[in-house]
C-alpha positions as CSV (number, residue, x, y, z in Angstrom):
1,M,-21.0,81.1,180.5
2,S,-23.3,78.3,181.0
3,D,-22.4,74.7,182.1
4,Q,-24.1,73.6,178.9
5,L,-21.7,75.8,176.9
6,L,-18.8,74.6,178.8
7,E,-19.8,71.0,178.1
8,S,-20.2,71.5,174.4
9,R,-16.7,72.8,173.7
10,P,-14.4,70.0,172.8
11,E,-11.4,71.9,173.3
12,V,-12.0,72.2,177.3
13,A,-14.3,69.0,177.5
14,A,-11.0,67.0,178.8
15,H,-10.5,69.3,181.6
16,R,-14.1,69.5,182.6
17,P,-14.1,70.0,186.4
18,A,-16.4,68.7,189.1
19,K,-18.8,71.7,190.0
20,S,-16.9,72.1,193.2
21,D,-13.6,72.8,192.2
22,P,-13.6,76.5,191.1
23,I,-9.8,76.2,190.4
24,Q,-10.5,73.8,187.4
25,T,-13.8,75.5,186.3
26,A,-11.6,79.0,186.2
27,K,-9.4,77.1,184.0
28,A,-11.9,75.5,181.8
29,I,-13.4,78.9,181.3
30,A,-10.2,80.6,180.0
31,R,-9.5,78.0,177.9
32,A,-12.7,78.3,176.0
33,A,-12.1,82.1,175.6
34,T,-8.7,81.2,174.2
35,A,-10.1,78.8,172.0
36,D,-12.3,81.3,170.5
37,L,-9.7,83.9,170.0
38,R,-7.8,81.4,167.7
39,Q,-10.5,81.8,165.1
40,A,-11.1,85.7,165.8
41,R,-10.8,88.3,163.0
42,P,-11.0,92.0,163.5
43,D,-14.5,92.0,162.6
44,T,-15.6,89.3,165.0
45,V,-13.3,89.6,168.0
46,A,-15.5,92.0,169.9
47,D,-18.5,89.3,170.0
48,L,-16.4,86.4,170.6
49,L,-14.8,88.2,173.6
50,A,-18.4,89.0,174.7
51,R,-19.0,85.4,175.1
52,H,-16.8,84.9,177.8
53,T,-16.7,88.0,179.8
54,A,-19.2,89.8,182.0
55,P,-20.5,93.3,180.8
56,G,-18.5,95.4,183.0
57,W,-15.4,93.2,182.1
58,H,-12.5,95.2,183.7
59,W,-9.4,95.1,181.3
60,R,-6.2,96.7,182.3
61,G,-3.4,96.7,179.3
62,M,0.0,98.4,179.0
63,H,0.5,101.7,177.5
64,P,-0.9,102.8,175.2
65,F,-4.0,100.5,176.0
66,H,-4.5,101.1,179.5
67,E,-8.0,100.7,181.3
68,Q,-10.9,99.5,179.3
69,T,-14.5,98.5,180.1
70,G,-16.2,95.9,178.3
71,A,-15.6,93.6,175.2
72,E,-16.4,96.3,172.4
73,A,-13.7,98.7,174.2
74,V,-11.3,95.9,174.7
75,A,-11.5,94.9,171.3
76,A,-11.0,98.4,169.9
77,A,-8.0,99.0,172.0
78,F,-6.0,96.0,171.2
79,W,-7.3,93.1,169.5
80,Q,-8.9,94.8,166.5
81,P,-5.6,96.7,165.8
82,F,-3.6,93.5,166.7
83,L,-5.3,91.3,164.5
84,S,-5.3,93.7,161.5
85,A,-1.5,93.9,161.6
86,F,-0.6,90.2,162.2
87,S,-2.0,87.3,160.3
88,R,-2.1,83.6,161.2
89,V,-2.1,84.3,164.8
90,Q,-1.0,81.6,167.2
91,R,-0.9,81.5,171.1
92,R,2.5,79.8,171.8
93,E,1.6,79.4,175.5
94,D,4.5,78.3,177.8
95,I,2.9,78.7,181.3
96,F,-0.7,78.1,182.6
97,F,-1.9,77.7,186.1
98,A,-4.8,79.2,188.4
99,G,-5.3,79.7,192.0
100,E,-7.0,81.5,194.6
101,N,-5.9,84.9,195.1
102,S,-3.8,85.0,198.4
103,L,-4.5,88.9,198.8
104,A,-8.4,89.1,198.3
105,P,-11.3,86.8,197.5
106,G,-11.1,85.7,193.8
107,T,-10.0,82.9,191.6
108,W,-7.7,83.9,188.6
109,T,-6.0,82.0,185.7
110,V,-2.6,83.2,184.3
111,S,-1.3,82.3,180.9
112,M,2.2,83.3,179.6
113,G,4.1,83.0,176.3
114,H,4.2,84.6,172.7
115,L,1.4,85.7,170.2
116,M,3.2,84.5,167.1
117,G,2.1,85.5,163.6
118,L,3.2,87.2,160.3
119,F,3.7,90.9,160.9
120,D,2.2,92.0,157.7
121,A,0.8,95.7,158.3
122,P,1.7,98.5,160.8
123,F,0.9,98.1,164.6
124,L,1.0,101.2,166.7
125,G,3.0,103.1,164.3
126,I,5.8,99.9,164.3
127,P,6.4,99.2,160.6
128,P,5.8,95.6,159.5
129,H,8.6,93.2,158.1
130,R,6.3,90.5,156.8
131,R,8.1,88.1,158.9
132,I,7.5,85.9,161.8
133,A,7.3,88.2,165.0
134,M,6.7,87.2,168.6
135,L,4.9,89.4,170.9
136,R,5.5,88.1,174.6
137,Y,2.7,88.2,176.8
138,A,1.4,87.3,180.3
139,E,-2.4,87.6,181.0
140,F,-4.4,87.2,184.4
141,H,-8.0,86.7,184.5
142,R,-10.4,86.5,187.5
143,I,-13.5,84.5,186.9
144,E,-16.6,84.9,188.8
145,G,-19.8,83.4,187.9
146,N,-18.4,81.4,185.0
147,R,-17.4,84.8,183.2
148,I,-14.1,86.7,183.1
149,V,-14.9,89.7,184.9
150,E,-11.1,91.4,185.3
151,T,-7.8,90.9,183.0
152,A,-4.6,92.3,183.5
153,F,-2.7,91.9,179.9
154,F,0.8,92.7,179.7
155,C,2.9,92.4,176.3
156,D,6.3,93.6,175.4
157,L,5.9,96.0,172.9
158,V,9.7,97.2,173.0
159,H,10.8,93.7,172.3
160,L,8.6,93.8,169.3
161,M,10.1,96.8,168.1
162,M,13.6,95.6,168.3
163,Q,12.5,92.5,166.3
164,V,11.9,94.8,163.4
165,G,15.3,96.7,163.9
166,L,14.0,99.6,165.6
167,R,16.4,101.0,168.3
168,P,13.7,102.2,170.9
169,L,16.0,102.3,174.0
170,P,19.9,102.5,174.6
171,P,21.9,99.4,174.7
172,Q,21.2,97.8,178.2
173,S,23.2,95.3,180.0
174,G,21.1,92.2,179.8
175,A,20.4,89.9,176.7
176,H,17.5,90.6,174.6
177,L,16.0,87.4,172.7
178,V,12.9,85.6,172.2
179,Q,12.5,84.2,175.5
180,P,11.6,80.4,176.0
181,G,9.4,78.9,178.6
182,P,10.5,76.8,181.6
183,M,13.4,74.4,181.2
184,T,11.4,71.8,182.7
185,H,8.7,72.0,180.0
186,D,6.0,71.4,182.7
187,G,4.5,75.0,182.9
188,I,1.1,74.1,181.6
189,L,-0.9,73.0,184.5
190,D,-4.2,71.7,183.1
191,A,-4.7,69.2,185.9
192,R,-5.5,70.1,189.5
193,H,-2.4,70.2,191.8
194,D,-1.7,69.8,195.4
195,P,-2.7,73.1,197.0
196,A,0.2,72.6,199.0
197,E,2.5,72.9,196.5
198,G,1.3,76.1,195.3
199,A,1.2,77.4,198.9
200,K,5.0,76.5,199.2
201,T,5.9,78.5,195.9
202,L,3.9,81.4,196.8
203,A,5.7,81.7,200.6
204,L,9.2,81.2,198.8
205,S,8.3,84.0,196.3
206,D,6.9,86.2,199.2
207,A,10.0,85.3,201.3
208,M,12.1,86.6,198.3
209,C,10.4,89.8,197.8
210,T,10.7,90.5,201.6
211,A,14.2,90.0,201.2
212,I,14.4,92.8,198.4
213,N,12.8,95.2,200.8
214,T,15.0,94.3,203.6
215,H,18.4,93.6,201.7
216,T,20.4,95.3,204.2
217,R,20.2,92.9,206.9
218,F,22.3,90.5,204.4
219,G,26.0,90.7,204.0
220,G,25.8,91.5,200.6
221,P,23.6,90.7,197.4
222,E,25.1,87.1,197.0
223,E,24.0,86.4,200.4
224,E,20.8,88.0,199.7
225,L,20.0,86.0,196.5
226,N,21.6,82.6,197.6
227,A,19.0,82.7,200.5
228,H,16.1,82.0,197.8
229,W,17.5,81.1,194.4
230,H,19.5,78.5,192.7
231,D,22.7,79.7,191.6
232,D,22.1,79.1,187.9
233,M,18.8,81.1,188.3
234,L,17.5,82.4,185.1
235,W,15.9,85.9,185.2
236,W,13.9,86.4,181.9
237,G,13.4,90.4,182.1
238,P,11.8,92.5,179.6
239,A,13.1,94.7,176.8
240,G,14.7,97.8,178.3
241,S,16.6,95.5,181.1
242,G,17.0,92.1,179.4
243,A,17.7,88.4,180.5
244,T,20.4,87.2,182.7
245,Y,21.6,83.9,183.8
246,T,23.4,83.0,187.2
247,I,23.5,84.9,190.4
248,E,26.7,86.5,189.7
249,R,25.3,88.0,186.1
250,Y,22.1,89.0,187.5
251,I,23.8,91.0,190.2
252,T,26.1,92.8,187.4
253,Q,23.5,93.0,184.4
254,H,20.3,93.8,186.3
255,Q,20.2,94.1,190.4
256,Q,23.3,96.6,190.4
257,P,22.2,99.0,187.5
258,F,18.6,99.1,189.1
259,R,19.4,99.6,192.6
260,T,22.3,102.1,191.9
261,R,20.3,104.3,189.4
262,I,16.9,104.7,191.2
263,R,15.8,106.1,194.6
264,D,12.7,107.0,196.9
265,R,11.4,103.5,196.0
266,Q,7.8,102.9,197.0
267,F,6.1,99.7,197.0
268,N,2.4,100.0,196.1
269,G,1.2,96.6,196.9
270,H,-0.3,93.9,194.4
271,I,-3.6,93.0,192.8
272,C,-3.1,89.3,192.6
273,R,-0.8,86.8,193.7
274,I,-1.6,83.2,193.1
275,G,0.4,79.8,192.9
276,E,-0.2,76.2,191.8
277,G,2.5,73.6,191.9
278,N,6.1,74.8,191.2
279,Y,4.5,78.1,189.6
280,G,3.3,81.3,191.1
281,G,3.4,84.9,190.0
282,F,1.5,88.3,190.8
283,F,1.1,91.5,189.1
284,G,0.4,94.9,190.5
285,W,-1.0,98.4,189.2
286,P,1.5,99.9,189.8
287,N,3.9,97.7,192.0
288,L,6.3,100.4,192.3
289,S,6.9,104.1,192.3
290,L,10.4,105.2,192.0
291,R,12.5,108.2,191.1
292,I,15.4,107.8,188.3
293,E,19.0,109.0,189.1
294,R,22.0,108.7,187.1
295,G,20.4,107.6,183.8
296,Y,18.7,104.3,184.4
297,M,17.9,102.8,180.8
298,G,19.7,105.8,179.3
299,M,17.5,108.3,181.1
300,T,18.2,111.6,182.4
301,A,17.4,112.1,186.2
302,G,13.5,112.6,186.6
303,G,10.6,112.6,188.7
304,M,8.7,109.8,190.5
305,A,7.3,107.3,187.8
306,D,5.2,104.0,188.2
307,M,6.1,100.4,187.2
308,R,3.3,97.9,186.3
309,V,5.2,94.8,186.9
310,V,4.5,90.8,186.6
311,D,6.6,88.1,187.9
312,L,6.3,84.7,187.3
313,Y,8.6,82.2,189.2
314,R,9.3,78.5,188.6
315,R,10.2,76.9,191.9
316,D,12.8,74.0,192.2
317,G,12.6,72.0,195.6
318,D,13.1,75.0,198.3
319,K,14.4,77.7,195.9
320,L,13.5,79.5,192.8
321,A,14.9,78.9,189.5
322,E,13.1,80.7,187.0
323,N,11.5,84.6,186.9
324,W,9.8,85.8,184.1
325,V,9.2,89.6,184.3
326,F,7.0,92.1,182.4
327,I,7.1,96.0,183.1
328,D,5.2,98.4,181.3
329,M,8.2,100.3,180.0
330,L,6.4,102.5,177.8
331,H,4.2,103.9,180.5
332,F,7.2,104.2,182.7
333,L,9.2,106.3,180.1
334,N,6.1,108.1,179.2
335,M,5.3,109.4,182.8
336,Q,9.1,111.0,182.7
337,G,8.5,112.8,179.4
338,L,9.6,110.4,176.8
339,D,6.8,109.0,174.5
340,V,8.8,106.3,172.7
341,L,5.9,105.7,170.2
342,E,5.7,108.9,169.2
343,R,9.4,109.3,168.9
344,M,9.3,106.2,166.7
345,R,6.4,107.8,164.6
346,T,8.5,111.0,164.0
347,E,12.1,110.0,164.1
348,G,12.1,106.6,162.8
349,L,14.3,104.8,165.6
350,G,16.7,103.5,163.2
351,A,13.8,101.7,161.1
352,P,15.3,99.9,158.1
């Protein structure tokens, strides 16, 4: 995208950065792409995406979208089916920030919230209920040469299925609900923030992840979590795990089931880790490979399967306060022989 195009767009003009500030430039480019998508239709979305992306744009999407190259392919895989099923779509954004990737050269933005619309036609075989539906999403963009060159787009399709009355998975231990944004309502970081604050957030989340991988050195899960989390932590997990509140409930409703029903966990690394202000996050492709044991999420014991995961964090002082998590559950289950979307199409999964 040319500088002239950025200057001409009123929705990003207020945040037009100095030419030497790659963080603010990346935000403006992402904002311009989002603004065009507000007006997109199934027949125009490919052209609108092409305005802001490189010809070889590498897009990663959750099952069944997977990896795509270029605006035409991305539009055909996700945006055209979605915009054909949902009308009057709004992006209800709760978090937006940017940063330099701590793992490899590159400037990334991240947006998180819900795509809200009227669910009026089938989407991936999910039956519409003609009411408001909220598709929870997290979207990472890598910006280079004033274009989006790489994207990771995670969305919670299992949660969407639950909203229309389907039962894609057995009941889980956490709460399933439309999840709010930060309690502090300060997650939209359009202005530039002190890089030192983002570095603190990243360092804290890295230390927390290290604690998970070395948890046996602690005197129990309470000691492990208290090292990096406030006691009233909020863990906004994906449908299939659910959300939990406080360290005590997180242990019983997520950590204990996860740690006792999987084995042979292998960490594969992350593609992007960024932080700005009190917010930070990462994604991997996949982050983890692991083996199911004793029926995690109602599954029988199975072979190794991959977890593609997004984690976004809010830091409060010297500890973490909130964590929004996305997992490609449909891919994880599909690798073990359970095609949830196909079972929905053939069995109904409790459709009203």
